[in-house]
KOLPATI-803927 format. One line per field, with one value per residue (C-alpha): residue in three letters; y, x, z. Coordinates in steps of 0.05 Angstrom, whole numbers, always signed. Layout:
<sites>
rest <- (Ala/...) $
v <- (Y/...) $
u <- (X/...) $
w <- (Z/...) $
</sites>
This chain:
<sites>
rest <- (Met/Asn/Tyr/Asp/Leu/Ser/Asp/Glu/Gln/Asn/Met/Leu/Lys/Arg/Gly/Ser/Arg/Lys/Phe/Leu/Ala/Lys/Glu/Cys/Thr/Gly/Arg/Phe/Val/Arg/Glu/Met/Ala/Val/Asp/Glu/Lys/Gly/Phe/Thr/Glu/Glu/Leu/Trp/Gln/Lys/Met/Ala/Asp/Leu/Asp/Trp/Met/Gly/Ile/Ala/Ile/Pro/Asp/Gln/Tyr/Gly/Gly/Ser/Gly/Gly/Asn/Phe/Leu/Asp/Leu/Val/Val/Leu/Leu/Ser/Glu/Met/Gly/Tyr/Ser/Leu/Leu/Pro/Gly/Pro/Phe/Phe/Ser/Ala/Val/Val/Leu/Gly/Gly/Phe/Ala/Val/Val/Glu/Ala/Gly/Asp/Glu/Lys/Gln/Lys/Lys/Thr/Ile/Leu/Pro/Asp/Leu/Ala/Leu/Gly/Lys/Lys/Phe/Met/Thr/Met/Ala/Trp/Met/Glu/Glu/Glu/Gly/Arg/Cys/Phe/Pro/Ala/Asp/Ile/Lys/Leu/Ser/Ala/Arg/Lys/Glu/Asn/Gly/Asn/Tyr/Val/Leu/Ser/Gly/Ser/Lys/Leu/Phe/Val/Ala/Asp/Ala/His/Val/Ser/Asp/Ile/Ile/Ile/Cys/Ala/Ala/Arg/Thr/Ala/Glu/Ala/Ser/Glu/Asp/Pro/Cys/Ser/Gly/Ile/Ser/Leu/Phe/Leu/Val/Asp/Ala/Gly/Ser/Pro/Gly/Ile/Asn/Leu/Tyr/Pro/Leu/Asp/Thr/Met/Ala/Gly/Asp/Lys/Gln/Phe/Glu/Val/Val/Phe/Asn/Arg/Val/Glu/Val/Ser/Ala/Ser/Lys/Leu/Leu/Gly/Glu/Ser/Gly/Gly/Gly/Trp/Arg/Ile/Leu/Glu/Lys/Val/Ile/Leu/Met/Ala/Ala/Thr/Ala/Lys/Cys/Ala/Glu/Met/Ser/Gly/Gly/Ala/Glu/Arg/Val/Met/Asp/Leu/Val/Leu/Lys/His/Val/Asn/Gln/Arg/Val/Gln/Phe/Gly/Arg/Pro/Ile/Gly/Ser/Phe/Gln/Ala/Val/Gln/His/His/Cys/Ala/Asp/Met/Leu/Ile/Tyr/Leu/Asp/Thr/Leu/Lys/Phe/Met/Thr/Phe/Gln/Ala/Ala/Trp/Lys/Ile/Ala/Asn/Gly/Ser/Asp/Phe/Ala/Gln/Glu/Ala/Ser/Met/Cys/Lys/Ala/Leu/Ala/Gly/Glu/Tyr/Tyr/Arg/Lys/Leu/Ile/Ala/Leu/Ala/His/Gln/Val/Met/Gly/Gly/Val/Gly/Phe/Met/Glu/Glu/Phe/Asp/Leu/Gln/Leu/Tyr/Phe/Lys/Arg/Ala/Ala/His/Ala/Glu/Ala/Met/Phe/Gly/Asp/Gly/Asp/Phe/His/Arg/Glu/Leu/Val/Ala/Gln/Ile/Met/Gly/Leu) $
v <- (+3/+67/+124/+178/+216/+216/+279/+288/+274/+329/+380/+367/+382/+447/+470/+442/+481/+545/+548/+529/+581/+635/+610/+574/+624/+616/+671/+628/+569/+617/+637/+572/+542/+584/+590/+547/+522/+503/+521/+579/+558/+608/+567/+497/+513/+533/+456/+428/+471/+442/+372/+362/+326/+272/+254/+189/+168/+128/+163/+132/+160/+227/+235/+235/+168/+182/+129/+126/+156/+216/+223/+223/+277/+320/+307/+316/+384/+393/+382/+423/+481/+448/+464/+463/+433/+377/+337/+287/+260/+274/+249/+203/+167/+176/+168/+112/+74/+85/+62/-4/-24/+14/-25/+17/+60/+81/+102/+124/+178/+195/+203/+252/+295/+282/+288/+363/+379/+392/+329/+329/+261/+235/+167/+148/+73/+104/+107/+114/+64/+110/+45/+19/-62/-94/-109/-32/-26/-17/+24/-25/-23/-63/-80/-48/-60/-71/-17/-4/+39/+54/+77/+98/+146/+168/+204/+236/+238/+298/+352/+314/+388/+403/+327/+310/+232/+211/+125/+102/+34/-15/-69/-114/-174/-192/-206/-274/-304/-269/-192/-180/-202/-170/-103/-70/-5/+56/+108/+161/+223/+273/+317/+251/+256/+233/+251/+313/+334/+361/+393/+369/+423/+398/+411/+419/+467/+410/+404/+340/+313/+270/+239/+212/+170/+166/+108/+131/+97/+86/+45/-27/+0/+53/-16/-3/-70/-132/-145/-164/-159/-88/-95/-117/-53/-13/-36/-37/+38/+59/+29/+70/+126/+111/+124/+179/+215/+194/+237/+296/+286/+284/+341/+381/+351/+375/+450/+443/+420/+485/+532/+505/+516/+581/+600/+559/+595/+669/+671/+692/+688/+696/+727/+668/+632/+579/+537/+522/+496/+422/+413/+442/+414/+340/+358/+380/+321/+270/+315/+307/+230/+228/+253/+221/+155/+181/+197/+135/+96/+130/+117/+52/+29/+80/+46/-23/+11/+36/-30/-70/-106/-134/-62/-76/-86/-37/+17/+3/-2/+69/+98/+60/+104/+162/+201/+189/+210/+268/+291/+273/+314/+378/+363/+370/+433/+470/+461/+492/+549/+556/+610/+631/+564/+570/+635/+631/+680/+634/+573/+520/+508/+495/+438/+411/+418/+379/+324/+312/+303/+259/+212/+188/+180/+113/+82/+99/+72/+19/-3/-8/-42/-98/-105/-118/-172/-206/-206/-232/-284/-277) $
u <- (+2/+30/+9/+28/-20/-26/-18/-86/-97/-46/-77/-152/-114/-86/-143/-191/-151/-150/-225/-251/-197/-237/-306/-313/-293/-289/-348/-378/-386/-415/-466/-494/-499/-546/-578/-648/-617/-548/-520/-520/-545/-487/-428/-472/-470/-391/-380/-417/-384/-325/-351/-342/-413/-397/-329/-347/-400/-386/-385/-437/-482/-459/-408/-325/-304/-263/-254/-256/-185/-206/-269/-226/-179/-232/-264/-202/-204/-270/-256/-206/-246/-303/-346/-430/-480/-509/-445/-438/-510/-517/-466/-438/-496/-545/-493/-464/-524/-553/-486/-479/-556/-593/-623/-607/-669/-660/-586/-600/-651/-619/-552/-531/-575/-535/-476/-496/-515/-591/-619/-603/-618/-605/-614/-656/-641/-624/-678/-692/-648/-581/-549/-530/-552/-607/-651/-659/-690/-764/-804/-847/-860/-923/-949/-1019/-1044/-975/-940/-903/-939/-890/-900/-853/-798/-719/-674/-610/-627/-575/-604/-675/-703/-666/-673/-706/-703/-691/-669/-710/-685/-756/-778/-818/-821/-815/-750/-732/-664/-623/-640/-603/-666/-732/-700/-708/-678/-730/-724/-778/-801/-788/-852/-891/-969/-953/-874/-858/-798/-776/-709/-656/-614/-538/-464/-440/-504/-510/-579/-610/-678/-732/-762/-841/-876/-940/-980/-926/-948/-894/-893/-852/-814/-769/-740/-672/-641/-684/-739/-715/-642/-625/-578/-522/-534/-532/-476/-426/-451/-446/-374/-363/-394/-353/-283/-306/-319/-255/-219/-262/-231/-164/-179/-205/-141/-91/-125/-127/-47/-30/-69/-21/+37/+28/+4/+64/+110/+70/+54/+120/+124/+188/+223/+213/+164/+128/+144/+216/+179/+195/+121/+82/+131/+112/+39/+52/+89/+26/-16/+25/+31/-47/-58/-12/-44/-110/-86/-52/-112/-159/-117/-109/-181/-195/-149/-184/-251/-215/-187/-251/-220/-256/-246/-301/-237/-204/-258/-277/-212/-203/-273/-260/-191/-213/-264/-213/-151/-187/-215/-146/-115/-165/-147/-87/-96/-132/-85/-31/-79/-103/-164/-163/-184/-245/-262/-328/-287/-235/-244/-222/-280/-307/-264/-282/-356/-349/-304/-357/-413/-363/-331/-414/-432/-442/-419/-379/-309/-342/-391/-337/-289/-346/-345/-269/-275/-332/-286/-239/-288/-291) $
w <- (-2/-24/+33/-22/-68/-133/-180/-187/-108/-94/-144/-106/-42/-55/-89/-39/+22/-28/-45/+20/+57/+19/+20/+81/+147/+215/+205/+155/+195/+255/+224/+184/+253/+270/+194/+190/+122/+149/+75/+19/-55/-79/-42/-57/-137/-132/-101/-157/-214/-187/-192/-117/-117/-169/-147/-128/-178/-228/-298/-330/-287/-293/-242/-250/-236/-177/-125/-37/-42/-84/-24/+24/+8/-6/+68/+102/+69/+97/+165/+160/+144/+173/+114/+140/+95/+64/+20/+76/+79/+1/-30/+22/+56/+1/-61/-37/-20/-89/-125/-82/-82/-145/-198/-264/-265/-200/-212/-274/-248/-180/-195/-248/-207/-149/-190/-207/-144/-167/-109/-44/+3/+64/+105/+171/+202/+286/+327/+401/+425/+393/+373/+298/+314/+270/+326/+344/+279/+288/+244/+207/+130/+120/+55/+27/-36/-75/-38/+35/+84/+144/+210/+267/+268/+261/+297/+275/+201/+184/+141/+130/+120/+60/+24/-38/-22/+52/+58/+99/+143/+160/+171/+130/+163/+238/+271/+269/+307/+257/+272/+209/+171/+152/+149/+74/+47/+17/-20/+4/-36/+30/+1/+25/+63/+133/+139/+196/+215/+282/+297/+344/+374/+366/+406/+341/+306/+251/+223/+243/+249/+281/+223/+235/+185/+200/+150/+96/+30/-22/-81/-79/-142/-85/-54/-50/-65/-48/+9/+65/+49/+71/+129/+88/+39/+103/+145/+88/+76/+147/+147/+78/+119/+191/+141/+110/+179/+195/+143/+169/+231/+204/+165/+230/+275/+225/+233/+305/+298/+259/+303/+359/+332/+309/+382/+416/+364/+374/+450/+492/+569/+607/+551/+501/+460/+499/+442/+479/+543/+550/+571/+515/+466/+492/+485/+416/+395/+434/+389/+322/+342/+350/+288/+246/+272/+253/+178/+161/+195/+152/+85/+100/+107/+53/+8/+13/+2/-60/-87/-72/-12/+52/+97/+158/+202/+179/+178/+251/+278/+252/+271/+343/+351/+317/+369/+422/+385/+364/+425/+457/+414/+424/+500/+489/+446/+500/+552/+506/+495/+557/+558/+491/+467/+509/+480/+428/+381/+370/+322/+370/+410/+342/+330/+397/+390/+317/+345/+396/+350/+300/+349/+365/+290/+255/+322/+382/+401/+441/+381/+337/+388/+387/+315/+303/+362/+329/+263/+306/+321/+392) $
</sites>
C-alpha cells in the first residue's frame, strides 16, 4: 500500500484547501450554525461546478468516476475548514447507498442530478436506542394493496429539512433469530404525506432531525435492493461513512495542530516563545502522534475500500480510535492555548464541538471495538 497521494489527488488537496480558505471562513461556519438552512445555495453551486458532488459517482451516471481515496482527500479538507451543509448526507450516505444497491433505473434517475448538485438525499436508520445494531430497527413497513406503508420514527437524520429523498431503513418482516433479516431500504420522497420533521438541538450546530412516518405510502418500486436484504447494504454504507467521517476528523485535527503551532511560536512568556518549554513540546509531540495515527489508519481503510478489498475490520479499527484521538488532541490543544481556546471568538471551540459530534456518528469506540472483536471470532 502506497501512502503517497497521486498528482491528481495532490492537486485536489491544494485546490480545495485554497477554495475553502476563501469560501468557508470561521465567520461563515458560525453564521451557518444559527442559519435555519445551514448552508447557502451560492456555495453549493460553486462546489457543484467543481464537480465535488460527483467525485465518487461512476462516470456513466454523470459523475467524475473517482474512487474512495479521492473522496477522502476532499473530505479531509472539508474537515480542515469545518464545511457546513448537506454534502456528507447527500454524497456519502445517499450517493453510496444508491451506487451500491440501486437498480439501473434508480441509478439513472438519481445519480446524475446528485452529481450536478440538483438533488439532496439523506439516510434514516437510527431510532430511540441511538445505536447501529439491526435489532434496534423497528420502524414498520407493511404491504398494503401492492405498496408499502411506513410507520414509526427515526432520530438524528442529517439534513432532512432540505432532502428530496430519505433512504429509510424499515422492517418488512418481524425479526427472527437473525436480527439482520427482515430489514429493507426505501427511497422515500421527503415531501410524501405523513412525514413530519422535528429539529434537534445539537452541540455542533449541524442540522439533525427526528423524522416521524405516519402511514407513509411508498411504491414497491422504491425498494433499494431486495426486500429483506437491507441490512447488508446499510452495514456496508455505515462502515464507508464511518471511514469518511474519520477523514473529516483527520482534516480537523490537522487544522487544530496548525492553530497550536502558530500559537506556541507567537505566544511569549518569560522572554521566549512558549513552544521552547519542554512541557509544551511534549504536548505538541503527543498531538502529532494522534494526528498521524488518525491519518494513516484512515488512509488504510480508504485504500481497501477504493481497491475493492474487505475493509470492515480496518474501518472499525479506524473509527474506534479516531474519535478518541481527535478528542485527546483537542484536549491537549486547550491545555497549550489556555483560556483563549475557550473563547467563542476563537476557532478552537468550533473544532471541539465538531469532534464530539463526529465521535458519536456511525458508532462510537465501544460499538466498533465490538465489531472488531466479532471479526476476530471472539
